[in-house]
All heavy atoms as a GROMACS GRO file, in nm:
protein
  636
    1MET      N    1   2.110  10.803   7.086
    1MET     CA    2   1.970  10.785   7.128
    1MET      C    3   1.873  10.843   7.033
    1MET      O    4   1.878  10.960   7.004
    1MET     CB    5   1.956  10.826   7.275
    1MET     CG    6   1.824  10.800   7.338
    1MET     SD    7   1.821  10.847   7.504
    1MET     CE    8   1.662  10.915   7.516
    2SER      N    9   1.772  10.774   6.994
    2SER     CA   10   1.673  10.816   6.900
    2SER      C   11   1.563  10.890   6.977
    2SER      O   12   1.526  10.854   7.084
    2SER     CB   13   1.616  10.686   6.833
    2SER     OG   14   1.512  10.725   6.743
    3ARG      N   15   1.515  10.991   6.905
    3ARG     CA   16   1.401  11.066   6.965
    3ARG      C   17   1.281  10.985   6.945
    3ARG      O   18   1.263  10.901   6.858
    3ARG     CB   19   1.376  11.202   6.882
    3ARG     CG   20   1.497  11.295   6.903
    3ARG     CD   21   1.466  11.432   6.844
    3ARG     NE   22   1.443  11.418   6.691
    3ARG     CZ   23   1.404  11.517   6.623
    3ARG    NH1   24   1.396  11.637   6.670
    3ARG    NH2   25   1.388  11.506   6.496
    4LYS      N   26   1.175  11.018   7.036
    4LYS     CA   27   1.051  10.957   7.022
    4LYS      C   28   0.958  11.040   6.942
    4LYS      O   29   0.958  11.167   6.952
    4LYS     CB   30   0.988  10.933   7.164
    4LYS     CG   31   1.055  10.828   7.241
    4LYS     CD   32   0.984  10.811   7.379
    4LYS     CE   33   1.062  10.706   7.457
    4LYS     NZ   34   1.001  10.686   7.591
    5ILE      N   35   0.876  10.984   6.858
    5ILE     CA   36   0.784  11.052   6.775
    5ILE      C   37   0.645  11.001   6.808
    5ILE      O   38   0.620  10.878   6.812
    5ILE     CB   39   0.816  11.023   6.615
    5ILE    CG1   40   0.961  11.065   6.590
    5ILE    CG2   41   0.707  11.094   6.522
    5ILE    CD1   42   0.992  11.199   6.587
    6LYS      N   43   0.552  11.089   6.815
    6LYS     CA   44   0.411  11.059   6.834
    6LYS      C   45   0.339  11.082   6.705
    6LYS      O   46   0.340  11.197   6.655
    6LYS     CB   47   0.344  11.139   6.947
    6LYS     CG   48   0.213  11.106   6.984
    6LYS     CD   49   0.146  11.193   7.080
    6LYS     CE   50   0.175  11.153   7.224
    6LYS     NZ   51   0.108  11.233   7.326
    7LEU      N   52   0.278  10.980   6.655
    7LEU     CA   53   0.196  10.990   6.530
    7LEU      C   54   0.053  10.989   6.567
    7LEU      O   55   0.007  10.907   6.644
    7LEU     CB   56   0.227  10.881   6.425
    7LEU     CG   57   0.372  10.861   6.386
    7LEU    CD1   58   0.392  10.742   6.296
    7LEU    CD2   59   0.423  10.985   6.310
    8LEU      N   60  -0.029  11.087   6.513
    8LEU     CA   61  -0.175  11.100   6.556
    8LEU      C   62  -0.265  11.103   6.442
    8LEU      O   63  -0.237  11.147   6.329
    8LEU     CB   64  -0.180  11.246   6.627
    8LEU     CG   65  -0.093  11.249   6.753
    8LEU    CD1   66   0.021  11.344   6.725
    8LEU    CD2   67  -0.175  11.300   6.871
    9TRP      N   68  -0.384  11.040   6.474
    9TRP     CA   69  -0.504  11.037   6.383
    9TRP      C   70  -0.605  11.102   6.448
    9TRP      O   71  -0.651  11.056   6.558
    9TRP     CB   72  -0.530  10.897   6.341
    9TRP     CG   73  -0.433  10.833   6.260
    9TRP    CD1   74  -0.426  10.817   6.123
    9TRP    CD2   75  -0.307  10.766   6.307
    9TRP    NE1   76  -0.320  10.749   6.080
    9TRP    CE2   77  -0.233  10.726   6.190
    9TRP    CE3   78  -0.245  10.750   6.430
    9TRP    CZ2   79  -0.123  10.653   6.202
    9TRP    CZ3   80  -0.130  10.687   6.434
    9TRP    CH2   81  -0.066  10.638   6.324
   10ASP      N   82  -0.666  11.208   6.398
   10ASP     CA   83  -0.774  11.285   6.460
   10ASP      C   84  -0.909  11.242   6.417
   10ASP      O   85  -0.940  11.207   6.305
   10ASP     CB   86  -0.764  11.436   6.429
   10ASP     CG   87  -0.646  11.490   6.481
   10ASP    OD1   88  -0.590  11.453   6.583
   10ASP    OD2   89  -0.578  11.570   6.407
   11PHE      N   90  -1.010  11.226   6.513
   11PHE     CA   91  -1.142  11.183   6.483
   11PHE      C   92  -1.237  11.285   6.552
   11PHE      O   93  -1.221  11.327   6.670
   11PHE     CB   94  -1.173  11.045   6.537
   11PHE     CG   95  -1.076  10.937   6.484
   11PHE    CD1   96  -0.969  10.907   6.541
   11PHE    CD2   97  -1.104  10.887   6.358
   11PHE    CE1   98  -0.882  10.814   6.488
   11PHE    CE2   99  -1.020  10.799   6.300
   11PHE     CZ  100  -0.909  10.762   6.361
   12ARG      N  101  -1.335  11.331   6.480
   12ARG     CA  102  -1.433  11.443   6.520
   12ARG      C  103  -1.572  11.383   6.516
   12ARG      O  104  -1.608  11.299   6.442
   12ARG     CB  105  -1.421  11.562   6.428
   12ARG     CG  106  -1.281  11.629   6.436
   12ARG     CD  107  -1.273  11.726   6.336
   12ARG     NE  108  -1.150  11.809   6.352
   12ARG     CZ  109  -1.030  11.771   6.312
   12ARG    NH1  110  -1.006  11.656   6.262
   12ARG    NH2  111  -0.924  11.851   6.334
   13GLY      N  112  -1.656  11.441   6.608
   13GLY     CA  113  -1.799  11.412   6.608
   13GLY      C  114  -1.832  11.337   6.735
   13GLY      O  115  -1.751  11.314   6.822
   14PRO      N  116  -1.967  11.298   6.742
   14PRO     CA  117  -2.015  11.245   6.866
   14PRO      C  118  -1.954  11.102   6.895
   14PRO      O  119  -1.947  11.054   7.003
   14PRO     CB  120  -2.164  11.242   6.841
   14PRO     CG  121  -2.190  11.263   6.701
   14PRO     CD  122  -2.072  11.329   6.650
   15ASP      N  123  -1.913  11.044   6.787
   15ASP     CA  124  -1.849  10.903   6.802
   15ASP      C  125  -1.701  10.905   6.806
   15ASP      O  126  -1.630  10.797   6.789
   15ASP     CB  127  -1.906  10.812   6.692
   15ASP     CG  128  -2.053  10.796   6.698
   15ASP    OD1  129  -2.108  10.783   6.796
   15ASP    OD2  130  -2.106  10.786   6.589
   16ALA      N  131  -1.638  11.013   6.814
   16ALA     CA  132  -1.494  11.032   6.806
   16ALA      C  133  -1.415  10.955   6.896
   16ALA      O  134  -1.316  10.888   6.866
   16ALA     CB  135  -1.455  11.177   6.816
   17GLN      N  136  -1.469  10.938   7.033
   17GLN     CA  137  -1.393  10.864   7.120
   17GLN      C  138  -1.393  10.710   7.083
   17GLN      O  139  -1.291  10.650   7.095
   17GLN     CB  140  -1.458  10.880   7.266
   17GLN     CG  141  -1.378  10.808   7.371
   17GLN     CD  142  -1.433  10.830   7.512
   17GLN    OE1  143  -1.550  10.894   7.526
   17GLN    NE2  144  -1.358  10.800   7.610
   18GLU      N  145  -1.500  10.659   7.055
   18GLU     CA  146  -1.511  10.523   7.015
   18GLU      C  147  -1.435  10.488   6.894
   18GLU      O  148  -1.368  10.380   6.879
   18GLU     CB  149  -1.655  10.477   7.002
   18GLU     CG  150  -1.733  10.469   7.134
   18GLU     CD  151  -1.668  10.389   7.245
   18GLU    OE1  152  -1.621  10.273   7.217
   18GLU    OE2  153  -1.641  10.431   7.356
   19THR      N  154  -1.436  10.580   6.793
   19THR     CA  155  -1.363  10.554   6.672
   19THR      C  156  -1.209  10.564   6.698
   19THR      O  157  -1.135  10.479   6.649
   19THR     CB  158  -1.399  10.672   6.568
   19THR    OG1  159  -1.534  10.666   6.550
   19THR    CG2  160  -1.323  10.652   6.436
   20ALA      N  161  -1.176  10.656   6.786
   20ALA     CA  162  -1.026  10.655   6.826
   20ALA      C  163  -0.981  10.527   6.898
   20ALA      O  164  -0.873  10.472   6.870
   20ALA     CB  165  -1.002  10.778   6.907
   21LYS      N  166  -1.071  10.480   6.989
   21LYS     CA  167  -1.042  10.360   7.054
   21LYS      C  168  -1.025  10.242   6.966
   21LYS      O  169  -0.934  10.160   6.967
   21LYS     CB  170  -1.147  10.331   7.160
   21LYS     CG  171  -1.140  10.410   7.292
   21LYS     CD  172  -1.251  10.361   7.375
   21LYS     CE  173  -1.260  10.436   7.503
   21LYS     NZ  174  -1.379  10.400   7.597
   22HIS      N  175  -1.114  10.235   6.866
   22HIS     CA  176  -1.114  10.131   6.772
   22HIS      C  177  -0.980  10.138   6.682
   22HIS      O  178  -0.922  10.038   6.647
   22HIS     CB  179  -1.231  10.134   6.679
   22HIS     CG  180  -1.246  10.026   6.580
   22HIS    ND1  181  -1.271   9.899   6.616
   22HIS    CD2  182  -1.208  10.023   6.442
   22HIS    CE1  183  -1.267   9.817   6.498
   22HIS    NE2  184  -1.221   9.893   6.398
   23HIS      N  185  -0.946  10.260   6.648
   23HIS     CA  186  -0.826  10.273   6.567
   23HIS      C  187  -0.703  10.228   6.638
   23HIS      O  188  -0.608  10.171   6.567
   23HIS     CB  189  -0.810  10.424   6.531
   23HIS     CG  190  -0.712  10.454   6.422
   23HIS    ND1  191  -0.727  10.414   6.294
   23HIS    CD2  192  -0.577  10.498   6.428
   23HIS    CE1  193  -0.628  10.453   6.224
   23HIS    NE2  194  -0.534  10.490   6.294
   24THR      N  195  -0.697  10.227   6.769
   24THR     CA  196  -0.581  10.179   6.843
   24THR      C  197  -0.571  10.028   6.824
   24THR      O  198  -0.463   9.980   6.824
   24THR     CB  199  -0.590  10.208   6.985
   24THR    OG1  200  -0.699  10.150   7.056
   24THR    CG2  201  -0.588  10.357   7.016
   25ILE      N  202  -0.673   9.959   6.812
   25ILE     CA  203  -0.668   9.821   6.778
   25ILE      C  204  -0.591   9.788   6.647
   25ILE      O  205  -0.507   9.703   6.641
   25ILE     CB  206  -0.811   9.760   6.776
   25ILE    CG1  207  -0.890   9.760   6.897
   25ILE    CG2  208  -0.803   9.606   6.718
   25ILE    CD1  209  -1.026   9.740   6.886
   26HIS      N  210  -0.616   9.870   6.546
   26HIS     CA  211  -0.552   9.852   6.418
   26HIS      C  212  -0.412   9.883   6.430
   26HIS      O  213  -0.320   9.828   6.362
   26HIS     CB  214  -0.622   9.924   6.312
   26HIS     CG  215  -0.762   9.881   6.289
   26HIS    ND1  216  -0.785   9.747   6.234
   26HIS    CD2  217  -0.878   9.934   6.314
   26HIS    CE1  218  -0.914   9.734   6.225
   26HIS    NE2  219  -0.978   9.845   6.270
   27LEU      N  220  -0.366   9.988   6.514
   27LEU     CA  221  -0.231  10.031   6.523
   27LEU      C  222  -0.154   9.914   6.597
   27LEU      O  223  -0.048   9.886   6.552
   27LEU     CB  224  -0.211  10.153   6.610
   27LEU     CG  225  -0.280  10.287   6.547
   27LEU    CD1  226  -0.280  10.396   6.651
   27LEU    CD2  227  -0.194  10.324   6.422
   28LYS      N  228  -0.209   9.854   6.696
   28LYS     CA  229  -0.142   9.745   6.767
   28LYS      C  230  -0.130   9.619   6.662
   28LYS      O  231  -0.021   9.558   6.661
   28LYS     CB  232  -0.232   9.691   6.884
   28LYS     CG  233  -0.222   9.800   7.006
   28LYS     CD  234  -0.313   9.760   7.114
   28LYS     CE  235  -0.315   9.872   7.213
   28LYS     NZ  236  -0.422   9.854   7.312
   29GLU      N  237  -0.239   9.599   6.583
   29GLU     CA  238  -0.229   9.482   6.488
   29GLU      C  239  -0.114   9.512   6.393
   29GLU      O  240  -0.038   9.415   6.355
   29GLU     CB  241  -0.359   9.473   6.426
   29GLU     CG  242  -0.469   9.421   6.499
   29GLU     CD  243  -0.606   9.418   6.424
   29GLU    OE1  244  -0.624   9.489   6.328
   29GLU    OE2  245  -0.697   9.344   6.471
   30PHE      N  246  -0.106   9.628   6.334
   30PHE     CA  247   0.001   9.663   6.238
   30PHE      C  248   0.141   9.640   6.298
   30PHE      O  249   0.221   9.574   6.242
   30PHE     CB  250  -0.017   9.812   6.192
   30PHE     CG  251   0.093   9.838   6.095
   30PHE    CD1  252   0.079   9.808   5.957
   30PHE    CD2  253   0.194   9.925   6.137
   30PHE    CE1  254   0.180   9.846   5.866
   30PHE    CE2  255   0.306   9.964   6.055
   30PHE     CZ  256   0.296   9.917   5.917
   31ALA      N  257   0.165   9.694   6.420
   31ALA     CA  258   0.296   9.683   6.478
   31ALA      C  259   0.328   9.535   6.500
   31ALA      O  260   0.448   9.492   6.484
   31ALA     CB  261   0.292   9.758   6.613
   32THR      N  262   0.225   9.452   6.537
   32THR     CA  263   0.252   9.308   6.564
   32THR      C  264   0.284   9.245   6.440
   32THR      O  265   0.381   9.163   6.434
   32THR     CB  266   0.124   9.253   6.637
   32THR    OG1  267   0.100   9.316   6.760
   32THR    CG2  268   0.142   9.105   6.663
   33ILE      N  269   0.200   9.253   6.332
   33ILE     CA  270   0.209   9.187   6.205
   33ILE      C  271   0.351   9.226   6.149
   33ILE      O  272   0.420   9.136   6.093
   33ILE     CB  273   0.098   9.226   6.109
   33ILE    CG1  274  -0.033   9.151   6.164
   33ILE    CG2  275   0.133   9.179   5.964
   33ILE    CD1  276  -0.153   9.209   6.092
   34GLU      N  277   0.391   9.351   6.162
   34GLU     CA  278   0.512   9.397   6.096
   34GLU      C  279   0.643   9.384   6.178
   34GLU      O  280   0.748   9.416   6.146
   34GLU     CB  281   0.498   9.544   6.048
   34GLU     CG  282   0.391   9.577   5.941
   34GLU     CD  283   0.425   9.500   5.809
   34GLU    OE1  284   0.544   9.493   5.774
   34GLU    OE2  285   0.327   9.457   5.747
   35ASN      N  286   0.610   9.336   6.308
   35ASN     CA  287   0.720   9.312   6.403
   35ASN      C  288   0.796   9.443   6.430
   35ASN      O  289   0.916   9.437   6.434
   35ASN     CB  290   0.809   9.195   6.356
   35ASN     CG  291   0.890   9.144   6.473
   35ASN    OD1  292   0.850   9.152   6.583
   35ASN    ND2  293   1.012   9.096   6.442
   36LEU      N  294   0.716   9.548   6.452
   36LEU     CA  295   0.774   9.679   6.481
   36LEU      C  296   0.759   9.721   6.622
   36LEU      O  297   0.656   9.691   6.691
   36LEU     CB  298   0.714   9.786   6.391
   36LEU     CG  299   0.728   9.764   6.242
   36LEU    CD1  300   0.641   9.866   6.166
   36LEU    CD2  301   0.878   9.796   6.206
   37ALA      N  302   0.858   9.789   6.683
   37ALA     CA  303   0.853   9.830   6.820
   37ALA      C  304   0.770   9.954   6.830
   37ALA      O  305   0.763  10.037   6.739
   37ALA     CB  306   1.004   9.853   6.872
   38PHE      N  307   0.712   9.972   6.949
   38PHE     CA  308   0.637  10.102   6.983
   38PHE      C  309   0.652  10.115   7.132
   38PHE      O  310   0.673  10.023   7.202
   38PHE     CB  311   0.502  10.107   6.926
   38PHE     CG  312   0.406   9.999   6.998
   38PHE    CD1  313   0.337  10.028   7.103
   38PHE    CD2  314   0.389   9.881   6.937
   38PHE    CE1  315   0.262   9.929   7.166
   38PHE    CE2  316   0.310   9.776   6.991
   38PHE     CZ  317   0.239   9.805   7.107
   39HIS      N  318   0.632  10.246   7.178
   39HIS     CA  319   0.641  10.269   7.316
   39HIS      C  320   0.493  10.273   7.383
   39HIS      O  321   0.475  10.232   7.496
   39HIS     CB  322   0.708  10.407   7.347
   39HIS     CG  323   0.849  10.396   7.304
   39HIS    ND1  324   0.944  10.340   7.385
   39HIS    CD2  325   0.915  10.437   7.190
   39HIS    CE1  326   1.064  10.364   7.323
   39HIS    NE2  327   1.045  10.416   7.202
   40GLU      N  328   0.397  10.333   7.309
   40GLU     CA  329   0.275  10.355   7.358
   40GLU      C  330   0.166  10.369   7.251
   40GLU      O  331   0.200  10.427   7.150
   40GLU     CB  332   0.265  10.476   7.448
   40GLU     CG  333   0.133  10.509   7.518
   40GLU     CD  334   0.137  10.628   7.597
   40GLU    OE1  335   0.225  10.717   7.589
   40GLU    OE2  336   0.044  10.637   7.682
   41ILE      N  337   0.053  10.311   7.273
   41ILE     CA  338  -0.069  10.336   7.184
   41ILE      C  339  -0.179  10.374   7.268
   41ILE      O  340  -0.207  10.294   7.366
   41ILE     CB  341  -0.092  10.206   7.096
   41ILE    CG1  342   0.016  10.168   7.008
   41ILE    CG2  343  -0.221  10.228   7.029
   41ILE    CD1  344   0.001  10.045   6.928
   42ASP      N  345  -0.253  10.476   7.245
   42ASP     CA  346  -0.363  10.525   7.338
   42ASP      C  347  -0.434  10.629   7.254
   42ASP      O  348  -0.419  10.656   7.145
   42ASP     CB  349  -0.303  10.581   7.467
   42ASP     CG  350  -0.399  10.561   7.578
   42ASP    OD1  351  -0.522  10.532   7.558
   42ASP    OD2  352  -0.358  10.595   7.695
   43ILE      N  353  -0.538  10.689   7.328
   43ILE     CA  354  -0.611  10.801   7.273
   43ILE      C  355  -0.594  10.912   7.370
   43ILE      O  356  -0.555  10.906   7.484
   43ILE     CB  357  -0.758  10.763   7.264
   43ILE    CG1  358  -0.827  10.733   7.395
   43ILE    CG2  359  -0.778  10.644   7.165
   43ILE    CD1  360  -0.982  10.720   7.387
   44GLN      N  361  -0.614  11.036   7.311
   44GLN     CA  362  -0.621  11.155   7.386
   44GLN      C  363  -0.742  11.247   7.351
   44GLN      O  364  -0.780  11.246   7.228
   44GLN     CB  365  -0.486  11.234   7.389
   44GLN     CG  366  -0.452  11.278   7.245
   44GLN     CD  367  -0.320  11.333   7.250
   44GLN    OE1  368  -0.227  11.298   7.318
   44GLN    NE2  369  -0.295  11.434   7.157
   45GLU      N  370  -0.798  11.321   7.450
   45GLU     CA  371  -0.915  11.392   7.417
   45GLU      C  372  -0.876  11.543   7.409
   45GLU      O  373  -0.804  11.591   7.507
   45GLU     CB  374  -1.015  11.387   7.539
   45GLU     CG  375  -1.141  11.468   7.527
   45GLU     CD  376  -1.239  11.460   7.636
   45GLU    OE1  377  -1.205  11.381   7.731
   45GLU    OE2  378  -1.337  11.520   7.630
   46LYS      N  379  -0.908  11.603   7.302
   46LYS     CA  380  -0.887  11.746   7.294
   46LYS      C  381  -1.008  11.822   7.341
   46LYS      O  382  -0.995  11.929   7.407
   46LYS     CB  383  -0.860  11.781   7.144
   46LYS     CG  384  -0.743  11.720   7.085
   46LYS     CD  385  -0.618  11.778   7.144
   46LYS     CE  386  -0.488  11.713   7.064
   46LYS     NZ  387  -0.367  11.769   7.112
   47ASN      N  388  -1.124  11.772   7.314
   47ASN     CA  389  -1.258  11.819   7.360
   47ASN      C  390  -1.355  11.710   7.338
   47ASN      O  391  -1.325  11.608   7.272
   47ASN     CB  392  -1.292  11.960   7.303
   47ASN     CG  393  -1.324  11.953   7.156
   47ASN    OD1  394  -1.415  11.874   7.110
   47ASN    ND2  395  -1.255  12.021   7.066
   48PRO      N  396  -1.479  11.712   7.391
   48PRO     CA  397  -1.570  11.608   7.376
   48PRO      C  398  -1.602  11.564   7.235
   48PRO      O  399  -1.653  11.456   7.211
   48PRO     CB  400  -1.704  11.662   7.448
   48PRO     CG  401  -1.650  11.770   7.543
   48PRO     CD  402  -1.525  11.828   7.470
   49MET      N  403  -1.571  11.659   7.143
   49MET     CA  404  -1.596  11.613   6.997
   49MET      C  405  -1.475  11.596   6.918
   49MET      O  406  -1.478  11.586   6.797
   49MET     CB  407  -1.677  11.727   6.941
   49MET     CG  408  -1.816  11.747   6.998
   49MET     SD  409  -1.929  11.618   6.964
   49MET     CE  410  -1.986  11.672   6.805
   50LEU      N  411  -1.354  11.590   6.982
   50LEU     CA  412  -1.230  11.571   6.904
   50LEU      C  413  -1.131  11.478   6.990
   50LEU      O  414  -1.094  11.519   7.096
   50LEU     CB  415  -1.160  11.698   6.876
   50LEU     CG  416  -1.022  11.690   6.821
   50LEU    CD1  417  -1.026  11.617   6.684
   50LEU    CD2  418  -0.967  11.830   6.798
   51PHE      N  419  -1.116  11.359   6.942
   51PHE     CA  420  -1.027  11.263   7.001
   51PHE      C  421  -0.920  11.225   6.909
   51PHE      O  422  -0.944  11.229   6.784
   51PHE     CB  423  -1.095  11.136   7.046
   51PHE     CG  424  -1.168  11.156   7.180
   51PHE    CD1  425  -1.298  11.214   7.182
   51PHE    CD2  426  -1.125  11.108   7.293
   51PHE    CE1  427  -1.376  11.231   7.288
   51PHE    CE2  428  -1.193  11.127   7.412
   51PHE     CZ  429  -1.324  11.185   7.409
   52SER      N  430  -0.800  11.186   6.950
   52SER     CA  431  -0.696  11.139   6.866
   52SER      C  432  -0.640  11.010   6.915
   52SER      O  433  -0.631  10.993   7.032
   52SER     CB  434  -0.574  11.239   6.873
   52SER     OG  435  -0.613  11.366   6.823
   53ALA      N  436  -0.620  10.918   6.818
   53ALA     CA  437  -0.552  10.792   6.846
   53ALA      C  438  -0.407  10.829   6.812
   53ALA      O  439  -0.375  10.891   6.728
   53ALA     CB  440  -0.607  10.678   6.760
   54PHE      N  441  -0.320  10.767   6.901
   54PHE     CA  442  -0.173  10.788   6.865
   54PHE      C  443  -0.089  10.668   6.904
   54PHE      O  444  -0.134  10.582   6.975
   54PHE     CB  445  -0.126  10.914   6.960
   54PHE     CG  446  -0.118  10.881   7.105
   54PHE    CD1  447  -0.001  10.823   7.155
   54PHE    CD2  448  -0.215  10.918   7.188
   54PHE    CE1  449   0.015  10.811   7.294
   54PHE    CE2  450  -0.211  10.901   7.326
   54PHE     CZ  451  -0.085  10.850   7.381
   55ILE      N  452   0.026  10.674   6.844
   55ILE     CA  453   0.133  10.570   6.860
   55ILE      C  454   0.261  10.644   6.885
   55ILE      O  455   0.295  10.743   6.808
   55ILE     CB  456   0.139  10.461   6.758
   55ILE    CG1  457   0.245  10.352   6.791
   55ILE    CG2  458   0.166  10.520   6.618
   55ILE    CD1  459   0.237  10.233   6.699
   56THR      N  460   0.335  10.610   6.986
   56THR     CA  461   0.469  10.677   7.009
   56THR      C  462   0.568  10.571   6.974
   56THR      O  463   0.572  10.447   7.019
   56THR     CB  464   0.487  10.710   7.168
   56THR    OG1  465   0.376  10.798   7.195
   56THR    CG2  466   0.610  10.788   7.190
   57ILE      N  467   0.652  10.612   6.891
   57ILE     CA  468   0.765  10.525   6.830
   57ILE      C  469   0.906  10.591   6.834
   57ILE      O  470   0.905  10.704   6.859
   57ILE     CB  471   0.720  10.488   6.684
   57ILE    CG1  472   0.719  10.614   6.594
   57ILE    CG2  473   0.594  10.406   6.678
   57ILE    CD1  474   0.698  10.587   6.453
   58ASP      N  475   1.002  10.512   6.809
   58ASP     CA  476   1.123  10.577   6.785
   58ASP      C  477   1.141  10.638   6.643
   58ASP      O  478   1.084  10.591   6.553
   58ASP     CB  479   1.246  10.464   6.796
   58ASP     CG  480   1.261  10.409   6.933
   58ASP    OD1  481   1.248  10.491   7.025
   58ASP    OD2  482   1.290  10.299   6.960
   59GLU      N  483   1.216  10.745   6.640
   59GLU     CA  484   1.234  10.817   6.518
   59GLU      C  485   1.282  10.725   6.409
   59GLU      O  486   1.251  10.743   6.292
   59GLU     CB  487   1.327  10.931   6.543
   59GLU     CG  488   1.338  11.022   6.416
   59GLU     CD  489   1.429  11.146   6.448
   59GLU    OE1  490   1.514  11.142   6.534
   59GLU    OE2  491   1.406  11.246   6.382
   60THR      N  492   1.369  10.625   6.442
   60THR     CA  493   1.424  10.533   6.335
   60THR      C  494   1.314  10.460   6.255
   60THR      O  495   1.335  10.408   6.149
   60THR     CB  496   1.519  10.432   6.396
   60THR    OG1  497   1.454  10.366   6.502
   60THR    CG2  498   1.644  10.508   6.452
   61ASP      N  499   1.199  10.440   6.320
   61ASP     CA  500   1.090  10.359   6.252
   61ASP      C  501   0.984  10.454   6.207
   61ASP      O  502   0.885  10.414   6.144
   61ASP     CB  503   1.019  10.268   6.364
   61ASP     CG  504   1.112  10.167   6.414
   61ASP    OD1  505   1.192  10.110   6.344
   61ASP    OD2  506   1.100  10.122   6.533
   62MET      N  507   1.004  10.584   6.207
   62MET     CA  508   0.898  10.673   6.177
   62MET      C  509   0.857  10.662   6.028
   62MET      O  510   0.736  10.661   5.998
   62MET     CB  511   0.948  10.819   6.193
   62MET     CG  512   0.846  10.934   6.172
   62MET     SD  513   0.828  10.997   6.008
   62MET     CE  514   0.989  11.052   5.978
   63LYS      N  515   0.950  10.650   5.940
   63LYS     CA  516   0.912  10.640   5.794
   63LYS      C  517   0.832  10.516   5.759
   63LYS      O  518   0.738  10.523   5.678
   63LYS     CB  519   1.029  10.642   5.702
   63LYS     CG  520   1.096  10.786   5.699
   63LYS     CD  521   1.214  10.793   5.610
   63LYS     CE  522   1.286  10.929   5.609
   63LYS     NZ  523   1.391  10.938   5.517
   64ILE      N  524   0.857  10.406   5.823
   64ILE     CA  525   0.780  10.285   5.799
   64ILE      C  526   0.633  10.306   5.841
   64ILE      O  527   0.545  10.278   5.766
   64ILE     CB  528   0.846  10.168   5.882
   64ILE    CG1  529   0.987  10.133   5.825
   64ILE    CG2  530   0.750  10.048   5.865
   64ILE    CD1  531   1.061  10.040   5.913
   65TYR      N  532   0.611  10.354   5.967
   65TYR     CA  533   0.482  10.373   6.009
   65TYR      C  534   0.408  10.487   5.925
   65TYR      O  535   0.298  10.480   5.896
   65TYR     CB  536   0.483  10.433   6.159
   65TYR     CG  537   0.494  10.324   6.254
   65TYR    CD1  538   0.609  10.279   6.310
   65TYR    CD2  539   0.380  10.248   6.296
   65TYR    CE1  540   0.622  10.181   6.410
   65TYR    CE2  541   0.395  10.145   6.392
   65TYR     CZ  542   0.511  10.108   6.446
   65TYR     OH  543   0.528  10.012   6.544
   66ARG      N  544   0.479  10.596   5.902
   66ARG     CA  545   0.424  10.713   5.831
   66ARG      C  546   0.370  10.678   5.693
   66ARG      O  547   0.264  10.702   5.652
   66ARG     CB  548   0.524  10.826   5.817
   66ARG     CG  549   0.474  10.952   5.744
   66ARG     CD  550   0.573  11.043   5.704
   66ARG     NE  551   0.657  10.974   5.591
   66ARG     CZ  552   0.776  11.010   5.556
   66ARG    NH1  553   0.842  11.112   5.612
   66ARG    NH2  554   0.851  10.940   5.466
   67ASP      N  555   0.463  10.614   5.619
   67ASP     CA  556   0.440  10.566   5.480
   67ASP      C  557   0.322  10.463   5.476
   67ASP      O  558   0.233  10.464   5.380
   67ASP     CB  559   0.551  10.515   5.415
   67ASP     CG  560   0.653  10.626   5.384
   67ASP    OD1  561   0.622  10.740   5.413
   67ASP    OD2  562   0.773  10.589   5.342
   68ALA      N  563   0.314  10.373   5.572
   68ALA     CA  564   0.206  10.264   5.566
   68ALA      C  565   0.078  10.319   5.625
   68ALA      O  566  -0.030  10.279   5.572
   68ALA     CB  567   0.262  10.143   5.645
   69LEU      N  568   0.083  10.400   5.724
   69LEU     CA  569  -0.043  10.429   5.796
   69LEU      C  570  -0.098  10.569   5.773
   69LEU      O  571  -0.210  10.605   5.817
   69LEU     CB  572  -0.020  10.410   5.949
   69LEU     CG  573   0.019  10.262   5.985
   69LEU    CD1  574   0.041  10.261   6.133
   69LEU    CD2  575  -0.096  10.168   5.943
   70LYS      N  576  -0.024  10.655   5.717
   70LYS     CA  577  -0.069  10.796   5.670
   70LYS      C  578  -0.136  10.869   5.791
   70LYS      O  579  -0.246  10.908   5.798
   70LYS     CB  580  -0.170  10.789   5.566
   70LYS     CG  581  -0.126  10.698   5.440
   70LYS     CD  582  -0.021  10.777   5.360
   70LYS     CE  583  -0.009  10.710   5.225
   70LYS     NZ  584   0.100  10.620   5.221
   71PRO      N  585  -0.056  10.905   5.897
   71PRO     CA  586  -0.104  10.971   6.008
   71PRO      C  587  -0.148  11.113   5.967
   71PRO      O  588  -0.095  11.166   5.875
   71PRO     CB  589   0.007  10.978   6.114
   71PRO     CG  590   0.130  10.961   6.029
   71PRO     CD  591   0.092  10.875   5.910
   72HIS      N  592  -0.233  11.178   6.047
   72HIS     CA  593  -0.273  11.311   6.024
   72HIS      C  594  -0.173  11.410   6.051
   72HIS      O  595  -0.157  11.519   5.990
   72HIS     CB  596  -0.408  11.340   6.085
   72HIS     CG  597  -0.518  11.262   6.053
   72HIS    ND1  598  -0.630  11.229   6.134
   72HIS    CD2  599  -0.545  11.202   5.923
   72HIS    CE1  600  -0.711  11.154   6.071
   72HIS    NE2  601  -0.664  11.138   5.940
   73ARG      N  602  -0.091  11.378   6.158
   73ARG     CA  603   0.018  11.469   6.205
   73ARG      C  604   0.105  11.402   6.295
   73ARG      O  605   0.082  11.281   6.327
   73ARG     CB  606  -0.042  11.589   6.278
   73ARG     CG  607  -0.133  11.555   6.393
   73ARG     CD  608  -0.206  11.685   6.430
   73ARG     NE  609  -0.311  11.640   6.535
   73ARG     CZ  610  -0.288  11.648   6.659
   73ARG    NH1  611  -0.170  11.690   6.714
   73ARG    NH2  612  -0.391  11.605   6.748
   74GLY      N  613   0.215  11.461   6.334
   74GLY     CA  614   0.320  11.400   6.421
   74GLY      C  615   0.378  11.503   6.503
   74GLY      O  616   0.375  11.636   6.477
   75GLU      N  617   0.426  11.457   6.622
   75GLU     CA  618   0.494  11.538   6.716
   75GLU      C  619   0.624  11.475   6.768
   75GLU      O  620   0.628  11.362   6.786
   75GLU     CB  621   0.390  11.564   6.847
   75GLU     CG  622   0.272  11.634   6.807
   75GLU     CD  623   0.169  11.635   6.921
   75GLU    OE1  624   0.206  11.584   7.033
   75GLU    OE2  625   0.060  11.693   6.922
   76VAL      N  626   0.714  11.565   6.804
   76VAL     CA  627   0.846  11.509   6.860
   76VAL      C  628   0.825  11.512   7.005
   76VAL      O  629   0.776  11.611   7.075
   76VAL     CB  630   0.968  11.597   6.824
   76VAL    CG1  631   1.086  11.547   6.888
   76VAL    CG2  632   0.985  11.598   6.669
   77GLY      N  633   0.872  11.397   7.077
   77GLY     CA  634   0.863  11.395   7.218
   77GLY      C  635   0.766  11.298   7.266
   77GLY      O  636   0.719  11.252   7.345
   0.00000   0.00000   0.00000
């Protein structure tokens, strides 16, 4: 069984929430165009000036996503 990896992109400032929401559109488009599986795409709030867009994927697909999309960071689980 493959571990799940969460890839994250951080956005800061007064427009961080809207920018993160918009980024999720591009994450979904990429997964669809490349015919890649994912578990979840969403945003999370760290504080009112810091939001992250994320995609949760299987570890087996991590290198494809990482190399193409250049996430700011990743988490296991």
